[in-house]
C-alpha positions as CSV (number, residue, x, y, z in Angstrom):
1,M,-190.4,-92.6,39.8
2,T,-186.9,-94.3,39.6
3,S,-184.8,-94.1,36.4
4,R,-183.7,-97.2,35.0
5,H,-180.1,-98.7,34.6
6,P,-179.1,-100.8,31.7
7,P,-177.6,-104.3,32.5
8,T,-174.3,-104.5,33.5
9,S,-173.9,-106.5,29.9
10,E,-175.4,-104.0,28.1
11,L,-173.3,-101.4,30.0
12,N,-170.1,-103.3,28.9
13,L,-170.8,-102.2,25.1
14,I,-171.8,-99.5,25.9
15,L,-168.8,-98.2,28.2
16,D,-166.2,-100.3,25.6
17,F,-168.5,-98.2,22.6
18,C,-168.0,-94.9,24.0
19,L,-164.0,-95.4,24.7
20,R,-163.6,-96.6,21.1
21,V,-164.8,-93.6,20.0
22,G,-163.2,-91.7,21.8
23,E,-159.7,-92.9,21.6
24,L,-160.3,-92.8,17.7
25,L,-161.1,-89.1,18.3
26,L,-158.0,-88.1,20.4
27,S,-155.3,-89.9,18.2
28,S,-156.9,-88.1,15.3
29,G,-155.8,-85.0,17.0
30,A,-159.3,-83.8,18.7
31,G,-158.6,-81.9,21.5
32,A,-159.7,-83.4,25.1
33,A,-162.7,-81.8,26.1
34,D,-164.1,-82.4,22.6
35,V,-163.8,-86.0,23.3
36,T,-164.9,-85.7,26.7
37,S,-168.6,-84.0,25.9
38,T,-168.7,-86.3,22.5
39,M,-168.2,-89.5,24.6
40,L,-170.7,-88.2,27.9
41,S,-172.9,-87.1,24.4
42,L,-172.7,-90.3,23.6
43,A,-173.3,-92.0,27.1
44,R,-176.6,-90.4,27.6
45,G,-177.8,-91.0,24.2
46,L,-177.1,-94.7,25.2
47,D,-179.1,-94.7,28.2
48,A,-175.8,-94.6,30.5
49,R,-176.6,-91.5,31.7
50,A,-174.2,-92.0,35.4
51,A,-171.3,-92.6,33.3
52,D,-168.7,-90.5,34.2
53,V,-164.9,-89.4,32.0
54,D,-161.4,-89.2,32.1
55,I,-158.8,-88.3,30.1
56,T,-155.1,-88.0,29.7
57,F,-152.8,-87.7,26.8
58,T,-151.9,-91.2,26.6
59,S,-155.3,-92.8,28.4
60,L,-159.4,-92.8,28.5
61,T,-161.3,-93.7,31.2
62,M,-164.8,-94.2,31.6
63,S,-166.8,-95.8,34.3
64,Y,-170.8,-95.8,35.9
65,Q,-171.9,-96.3,39.2
66,S,-176.1,-96.5,39.4
67,S,-176.0,-95.3,43.1
68,P,-173.0,-94.5,45.9
69,D,-173.7,-98.5,47.7
70,E,-172.6,-100.0,44.4
71,I,-168.8,-101.2,43.0
72,P,-168.7,-98.9,39.4
73,I,-168.1,-100.5,36.7
74,I,-164.7,-99.3,35.1
75,A,-163.3,-99.7,31.1
76,T,-159.8,-98.2,30.2
77,R,-158.1,-97.6,26.9
78,Q,-154.3,-96.8,25.8
79,V,-153.5,-94.7,22.9
80,T,-149.9,-95.1,21.9
81,R,-148.9,-93.5,18.5
82,R,-151.4,-90.5,17.2
83,V,-152.1,-89.6,13.4
84,I,-153.7,-87.2,11.4
85,D,-156.3,-88.8,9.8
86,Y,-159.3,-86.4,9.4
87,Q,-161.3,-88.6,6.7
88,D,-161.9,-91.1,10.3
89,L,-162.3,-88.3,12.3
90,T,-165.2,-87.4,9.9
91,R,-167.2,-90.7,9.6
92,V,-166.5,-90.8,13.5
93,D,-168.5,-87.9,13.9
94,H,-171.0,-89.0,11.6
95,L,-171.4,-92.4,13.3
96,V,-171.8,-90.3,16.8
97,R,-174.7,-88.1,15.8
98,D,-176.6,-90.5,14.2
99,V,-176.6,-92.6,17.5
100,L,-177.4,-89.7,19.0
101,R,-180.2,-89.1,16.4
102,G,-181.7,-92.9,17.0
103,E,-181.1,-93.5,13.6
104,L,-178.4,-96.2,14.9
105,D,-178.9,-98.4,18.2
106,L,-175.8,-99.7,19.5
107,T,-175.1,-103.2,17.7
108,S,-175.8,-101.2,14.5
109,G,-173.1,-98.0,15.9
110,R,-170.5,-100.8,17.1
111,A,-170.4,-102.7,13.7
112,E,-170.4,-99.5,11.7
113,L,-167.7,-98.5,14.2
114,R,-165.7,-101.7,13.5
115,R,-166.3,-100.7,9.6
116,I,-164.3,-97.9,9.6
117,V,-161.5,-98.5,11.5
118,S,-160.9,-101.3,9.3
119,T,-161.2,-99.8,5.9
120,G,-158.4,-97.9,3.9
121,H,-159.3,-94.5,2.7
122,D,-159.8,-92.8,-0.5
123,R,-156.9,-92.1,-2.1
124,P,-153.5,-94.1,-2.5
125,R,-150.2,-93.0,-0.2
126,W,-148.1,-91.8,-2.9
127,A,-151.0,-88.8,-3.2
128,V,-150.7,-88.0,0.3
129,T,-146.7,-87.8,-0.6
130,I,-147.4,-85.3,-3.1
131,G,-149.8,-83.5,-1.3
132,W,-147.3,-83.1,1.5
133,G,-144.9,-81.6,-1.5
134,L,-147.4,-79.5,-3.1
135,M,-147.6,-77.7,0.7
136,S,-143.9,-77.4,1.1
137,A,-144.0,-75.5,-2.8
138,G,-147.2,-73.5,-1.3
139,I,-145.2,-71.9,1.4
140,G,-142.6,-71.7,-0.1
141,V,-144.5,-69.3,-2.8
142,Q,-146.1,-67.7,0.1
143,L,-142.4,-66.6,1.9
144,G,-141.4,-64.5,-1.7
145,G,-139.5,-67.5,-3.6
146,D,-139.4,-68.0,-7.0
147,W,-140.5,-71.4,-8.8
148,M,-136.9,-73.0,-8.2
149,V,-137.5,-72.5,-4.1
150,G,-140.9,-74.2,-4.9
151,L,-139.4,-76.2,-6.9
152,L,-137.3,-78.1,-4.3
153,A,-139.5,-77.1,-1.1
154,F,-141.3,-80.2,-3.3
155,L,-138.5,-82.2,-3.6
156,S,-137.3,-82.2,-0.1
157,A,-141.3,-82.3,1.0
158,V,-141.3,-85.7,-0.5
159,L,-138.3,-87.1,0.3
160,I,-139.3,-86.0,3.9
161,D,-142.5,-87.9,3.6
162,R,-141.0,-91.0,2.3
163,L,-138.1,-91.3,5.2
164,K,-140.7,-90.7,7.8
165,L,-143.1,-93.3,6.9
166,R,-140.0,-95.9,6.6
167,I,-139.3,-94.8,10.3
168,A,-142.6,-94.8,11.8
169,R,-142.9,-98.7,10.4
170,R,-140.1,-99.7,12.4
171,R,-141.9,-97.6,15.5
172,L,-139.7,-95.3,16.2
173,P,-140.1,-92.5,18.2
174,G,-141.2,-89.3,16.7
175,F,-138.5,-87.6,17.7
176,Y,-136.1,-89.1,15.3
177,E,-138.7,-88.6,12.3
178,Q,-138.5,-84.6,13.4
179,V,-134.5,-85.3,13.1
180,A,-134.2,-87.2,9.7
181,G,-136.7,-84.7,8.3
182,G,-135.2,-81.2,9.5
183,G,-131.7,-82.7,8.5
184,V,-133.0,-83.7,4.5
185,A,-134.6,-80.4,4.5
186,T,-131.4,-79.1,4.8
187,L,-129.1,-81.2,3.1
188,V,-131.5,-80.7,0.2
189,A,-130.9,-76.9,0.3
190,V,-127.4,-77.4,1.1
191,G,-127.0,-79.6,-2.7
192,A,-128.5,-77.0,-4.2
193,A,-126.2,-74.2,-3.0
194,A,-123.5,-76.5,-4.1
195,L,-124.1,-77.1,-7.3
196,S,-124.3,-72.8,-7.9
197,I,-128.2,-72.9,-8.1
198,D,-129.3,-68.8,-7.0
199,I,-131.7,-69.7,-4.9
200,D,-132.5,-68.5,-1.1
201,V,-131.3,-71.5,1.4
202,S,-133.4,-70.1,4.2
203,L,-137.1,-70.3,2.3
204,V,-136.6,-74.0,1.2
205,V,-136.0,-75.0,5.1
206,T,-138.5,-72.7,6.3
207,A,-141.3,-73.8,4.2
208,N,-140.2,-77.7,4.9
209,I,-139.9,-76.4,8.5
210,V,-143.9,-75.8,8.3
211,M,-144.4,-78.9,7.0
212,L,-143.3,-80.2,9.9
213,L,-144.7,-78.4,12.5
214,A,-147.6,-78.7,11.1
215,G,-148.4,-82.3,12.1
216,I,-146.9,-81.8,15.7
217,G,-150.2,-80.6,17.1
218,F,-150.0,-77.0,18.5
219,M,-154.1,-76.7,17.8
220,G,-155.2,-79.6,19.8
221,A,-152.0,-78.4,22.7
222,L,-153.4,-75.3,23.0
223,Q,-157.0,-76.1,22.8
224,D,-157.1,-78.3,25.7
225,A,-154.8,-75.3,27.8
226,L,-157.4,-72.6,27.0
227,T,-160.3,-75.4,28.0
228,G,-158.9,-76.7,31.5
229,F,-157.8,-79.9,30.5
230,Y,-154.0,-78.2,31.8
231,I,-152.5,-82.1,32.3
232,T,-153.3,-83.4,28.6
233,A,-152.1,-80.0,27.5
234,G,-149.0,-80.3,29.6
235,A,-148.2,-83.4,27.9
236,R,-149.2,-82.2,24.6
237,L,-147.3,-79.2,24.7
238,T,-144.3,-81.6,25.9
239,E,-144.3,-83.7,22.7
240,A,-144.1,-81.1,20.8
241,L,-141.4,-79.3,22.0
242,L,-139.1,-82.5,22.0
243,S,-140.7,-82.8,17.7
244,T,-139.3,-79.0,17.8
245,A,-135.9,-80.2,19.4
246,G,-135.9,-83.1,16.7
247,I,-136.1,-79.8,13.9
248,I,-133.2,-78.3,15.8
249,A,-131.3,-81.3,15.6
250,G,-131.5,-82.0,12.0
251,V,-131.1,-78.4,10.8
252,S,-128.1,-78.2,12.9
253,G,-126.7,-81.5,11.8
254,G,-127.0,-80.5,8.1
255,L,-125.4,-76.9,8.4
256,S,-122.6,-78.8,10.5
257,L,-122.2,-81.8,7.8
258,A,-122.3,-78.7,5.0
259,Y,-119.3,-77.0,6.8
260,A,-117.4,-79.8,7.6
261,V,-117.3,-80.7,4.0
262,G,-116.4,-77.2,2.6
263,V,-119.4,-76.3,0.9
264,D,-119.8,-72.6,0.6
265,L,-123.1,-71.6,1.6
266,P,-124.5,-68.3,0.7
267,E,-125.2,-65.8,3.8
268,V,-128.2,-66.7,5.8
269,D,-130.3,-64.5,6.8
270,P,-132.6,-66.8,9.6
271,G,-136.1,-66.8,8.8
272,Q,-136.1,-63.8,6.5
273,T,-138.5,-63.8,3.4
274,D,-138.8,-61.6,0.1
275,V,-141.2,-58.8,-0.9
276,Q,-144.2,-60.8,-2.4
277,G,-147.3,-59.1,-3.9
278,L,-150.5,-59.8,-1.7
279,W,-152.4,-61.9,-4.4
280,L,-149.2,-64.0,-4.9
281,T,-148.3,-65.0,-1.0
282,A,-153.0,-65.4,-0.8
283,I,-152.2,-68.0,-3.8
284,G,-149.3,-69.9,-2.2
285,A,-151.8,-70.1,1.2
286,A,-154.2,-71.3,-0.5
287,V,-152.2,-74.2,-2.0
288,A,-150.5,-75.0,1.0
289,A,-153.5,-75.1,3.7
290,S,-155.3,-77.6,0.8
291,A,-152.3,-79.2,0.0
292,F,-152.3,-80.2,4.0
293,A,-155.8,-81.3,4.0
294,F,-155.7,-83.5,1.3
295,A,-152.6,-85.1,2.6
296,S,-154.8,-85.5,6.1
297,Y,-157.6,-87.1,4.4
298,S,-159.7,-84.6,4.6
299,P,-163.0,-85.1,2.5
300,K,-162.4,-83.9,-1.0
301,R,-165.2,-81.8,-0.9
302,I,-163.3,-79.3,1.4
303,L,-160.4,-78.5,-0.2
304,V,-162.1,-75.5,-2.4
305,P,-163.7,-73.9,0.9
306,V,-159.9,-74.1,2.5
307,A,-158.2,-72.5,0.0
308,L,-160.7,-69.9,-0.1
309,M,-160.3,-69.2,3.7
310,A,-156.6,-69.7,4.0
311,A,-156.0,-66.9,1.3
312,I,-158.7,-64.4,2.8
313,A,-156.8,-65.4,6.4
314,I,-153.4,-64.2,4.9
315,S,-154.6,-61.3,3.4
316,I,-156.2,-60.3,6.6
317,S,-152.8,-60.8,8.3
318,S,-150.6,-58.9,5.8
319,S,-153.3,-56.1,5.8
320,I,-153.4,-55.6,9.3
321,E,-149.7,-56.2,10.1
322,A,-149.0,-53.5,6.7
323,P,-148.9,-50.4,8.8
324,G,-147.2,-51.4,11.6
325,I,-149.3,-53.4,13.9
326,A,-147.7,-56.5,15.8
327,R,-147.9,-59.9,13.7
328,T,-149.6,-61.7,17.1
329,W,-152.7,-59.1,16.7
330,S,-152.2,-59.5,13.2
331,V,-152.5,-63.4,13.1
332,A,-155.7,-63.1,16.3
333,F,-157.5,-61.2,14.1
334,A,-156.8,-63.6,11.0
335,A,-157.6,-66.6,13.1
336,L,-160.6,-65.0,14.7
337,F,-162.4,-64.9,11.2
338,V,-161.0,-68.7,10.5
339,G,-162.9,-70.0,13.6
340,I,-166.3,-67.5,12.4
341,V,-166.5,-68.6,9.0
342,G,-165.3,-72.2,9.5
343,Y,-167.9,-72.9,11.6
344,A,-170.5,-72.3,9.1
345,V,-168.8,-73.6,6.2
346,A,-167.8,-77.6,8.2
347,G,-172.2,-77.2,9.0
348,R,-172.3,-76.8,5.7
349,M,-169.9,-79.4,3.9
350,R,-171.0,-81.6,6.7
351,V,-167.4,-82.2,8.6
352,P,-166.0,-81.0,12.5
353,P,-165.0,-77.8,12.4
354,L,-161.5,-78.8,13.1
355,I,-160.7,-79.8,9.8
356,V,-161.4,-76.3,8.1
357,V,-160.0,-74.7,10.8
358,V,-156.7,-76.6,11.4
359,S,-156.6,-76.4,7.5
360,A,-156.9,-72.8,6.8
361,V,-154.4,-72.0,9.7
362,V,-151.7,-73.6,8.4
363,P,-150.2,-71.1,6.7
364,M,-150.0,-68.6,9.6
365,L,-147.7,-71.1,11.4
366,P,-144.6,-69.3,12.6
367,G,-141.8,-71.6,10.6
368,V,-140.2,-68.0,10.0
369,S,-139.8,-67.2,13.1
370,I,-138.9,-70.7,14.6
371,Y,-136.2,-70.7,12.1
372,R,-134.7,-67.5,12.7
373,G,-134.6,-68.2,16.5
374,L,-132.9,-72.1,15.8
375,A,-130.3,-70.8,13.4
376,L,-129.3,-67.7,15.7
377,L,-129.1,-70.0,18.5
378,G,-127.0,-71.8,16.7
379,E,-124.4,-69.1,16.0
380,G,-124.0,-69.3,19.5
381,S,-123.0,-65.5,20.3
382,R,-124.3,-63.6,23.4
383,R,-125.8,-61.4,21.0
384,D,-126.9,-64.2,18.2
385,T,-128.4,-65.9,21.6
386,S,-130.7,-63.4,22.9
387,E,-132.0,-62.4,19.7
388,G,-132.7,-66.1,19.0
389,L,-134.7,-66.3,22.1
390,V,-137.1,-63.8,21.1
391,A,-137.5,-65.2,17.6
392,L,-138.7,-67.9,19.7
393,I,-141.2,-66.5,22.2
394,T,-142.6,-64.8,19.0
395,A,-143.5,-68.3,17.3
396,A,-144.9,-69.1,20.8
397,S,-146.7,-66.5,21.2
398,V,-147.8,-66.4,17.8
399,A,-149.0,-69.9,17.9
400,L,-150.9,-69.4,20.9
401,A,-152.6,-66.4,19.2
402,L,-153.7,-69.0,16.6
403,A,-155.0,-71.4,18.9
404,A,-156.5,-68.3,21.0
405,G,-158.4,-66.7,17.6
406,V,-160.0,-69.5,15.9
407,I,-161.8,-70.9,19.8
408,L,-163.1,-67.5,20.1
409,G,-164.2,-67.7,16.7
410,E,-166.3,-70.5,17.8
411,Y,-167.3,-69.3,20.5
412,L,-169.4,-66.3,18.5
413,A,-170.6,-68.4,15.5
414,Q,-171.9,-71.6,17.5
415,P,-175.4,-70.8,18.2
416,V,-176.5,-70.1,21.9
417,T,-179.2,-71.8,22.5
418,R,-180.6,-73.1,26.1
419,Q,-179.1,-77.0,25.3
420,S,-176.1,-75.9,23.9
421,R,-175.4,-73.0,26.7
422,R,-176.0,-75.5,29.4
423,L,-173.5,-78.1,27.3
424,E,-170.5,-75.6,27.0
425,Q,-170.5,-74.4,31.1
426,R,-170.5,-78.3,31.7
427,L,-167.5,-78.7,29.8
428,A,-165.7,-75.2,29.1
429,G,-165.7,-75.2,25.7
430,P,-166.5,-74.8,22.1
431,R,-167.0,-77.8,19.7
432,L,-164.7,-78.5,17.1
433,V,-165.7,-81.8,17.1
434,G,-169.1,-83.7,17.8
435,P,-172.7,-82.7,18.5
436,V,-173.2,-79.4,20.5
437,H,-177.1,-80.2,21.7
438,L,-177.5,-82.4,24.4
439,P,-179.2,-85.9,23.3
440,R,-182.7,-86.2,24.7
441,R,-183.4,-89.2,26.7
442,R,-184.9,-92.4,24.7
443,S,-188.6,-93.6,24.9
444,R,-189.0,-97.3,26.3
445,R,-189.3,-98.5,22.6
446,T,-186.1,-97.2,21.1
447,R,-184.5,-99.2,23.8
448,H,-186.3,-101.8,23.1
449,S,-185.0,-101.8,19.5
450,R,-181.9,-101.9,20.7
451,G,-182.6,-105.8,21.8
452,V,-183.2,-105.4,24.8
453,G,-186.2,-107.1,26.4
454,P,-188.7,-104.8,28.4
455,A,-186.9,-107.0,31.8
456,G,-183.9,-105.3,30.7
457,A,-182.4,-108.7,29.5
458,A,-180.0,-108.6,26.7
459,S,-180.4,-110.8,23.4
460,P,-179.1,-113.7,22.4
461,D,-177.3,-111.9,18.5
462,R,-175.5,-109.7,21.8
463,T,-172.7,-111.9,21.2
464,E,-172.2,-111.0,17.5
465,N,-170.3,-107.7,18.6
466,H,-168.7,-108.2,21.8
467,P,-165.8,-105.5,23.0
468,S,-162.9,-108.0,21.9
469,E,-164.4,-108.3,18.5
470,V,-164.3,-104.9,17.4
471,S,-160.6,-103.9,15.1
472,P,-158.3,-101.4,17.2
473,S,-157.9,-98.3,16.2
474,K,-155.5,-96.9,13.2
475,G,-152.4,-96.0,14.8
476,A,-153.4,-96.8,18.5
477,R,-153.7,-99.5,21.0
478,S,-155.8,-101.0,23.1
479,S,-156.0,-102.3,26.6
480,S,-159.7,-102.5,27.9
481,T,-160.5,-103.7,31.5
482,V,-164.0,-103.3,32.8
483,S,-164.8,-104.6,36.3
484,S,-168.2,-105.4,37.6
485,T,-169.7,-106.7,41.1
486,Q,-169.4,-109.9,39.9
487,A,-165.9,-109.9,38.9
488,Q,-164.6,-107.9,41.7
489,E,-166.4,-110.4,44.2
490,A,-164.5,-113.2,42.8
491,S,-161.6,-111.8,42.5
492,A,-161.5,-110.9,46.2
493,S,-162.8,-114.8,47.2
494,E,-160.0,-115.9,45.4
495,T,-157.4,-113.7,47.2
496,T,-159.1,-115.1,50.4
497,S,-158.5,-118.8,49.8
498,G,-154.9,-117.9,48.4
499,G,-153.8,-116.1,52.0
């Protein structure tokens, strides 16, 4: 018995739908492994089981070839800008699950996707700015600062977010946003020092560096590297390094300006943290994690669980590090806890695990080590340069420990059923976004309910959801190309006649 293949007109719609879903997931911070597996699961659920996917950092390609002697249908989309939008990520995740369960057909799924990308968020933009401010304030308290450090960190974070928003509207590269952010953070701290306010300048700058690092996407880059998508991982790491270089330029520029105008800065011990009680450290981490989740448009129902997980994780890290164990291992054990518990919490709250684990590990990002490395490199002496390189290497190892611990926790937490094990072996990695189980083959009755007759002809109302009518995803630009056998034959005939 030969397998049935959808007609060309329906295949075009299926490929376009899968690509738009993958585009939105990739631009929202999902890893390449999760995007690939979600697109393949969606294609198989819509009877396009011979589909194949190829993802790079800026493009998604999907092809379908029913047999080796036929010309494949190929569709591509381009992603030019990435934004942290966990609300759209959650909505698309639910959409994919509804399609795979048979609750939505292709027509309804495309209409729902169009509604997702065209509607706004459930919170105003000024509230998001306050969320970023609260995150920086929480980091300042976590590092050992008092209420004045928290207040200045909040103020500088608000200024940074509004400035980055203006820069983004002018479509300048993200590097300039990071330069402006690092400069504003340093100038606010310098201004406080010029007014003779008794604060630790290092803590204010470090808190805002963690805020700037939170939006880079280290987790996605390292997840791609650990799951075998090395090209995409290399591109993401390059973007992260370029963004970090922007922070370096901004911080050094602010310090240079302070010295040029004669501001007498207090002695700065790069990246130093004050002795802080464990309970106050946990409170600061909880505030920072929940504020990051809020500012990233996460569903409000996960704010309290994320705060609790972050507080417990930072307590685990501090307790293990206290006897003298290296920070890398203490952070890895805390991230392992986040990965294991985050999977269960995400299932209970009905959100992708990526949202929970990334928000919970934000307070453990190596902002202190990065600030110390940058400041020491700026001193210029041989001894300071060597110490700065050690600090930056430590920061890289901590970031890798966070990603490795979280992913290992997801491996241990996800149920080891026969179907999910087959999926993991095929796609090499745990799922932080999208369903785990492979979809079952749909029956002919379900196929007919999608508006396709017994002979496989598309119904007339299919034209209402042409690919060109679907709105582009937020922060992304689409460039969709679909080539069929007829199109290539027409192109070949035109070329022959023109020659």
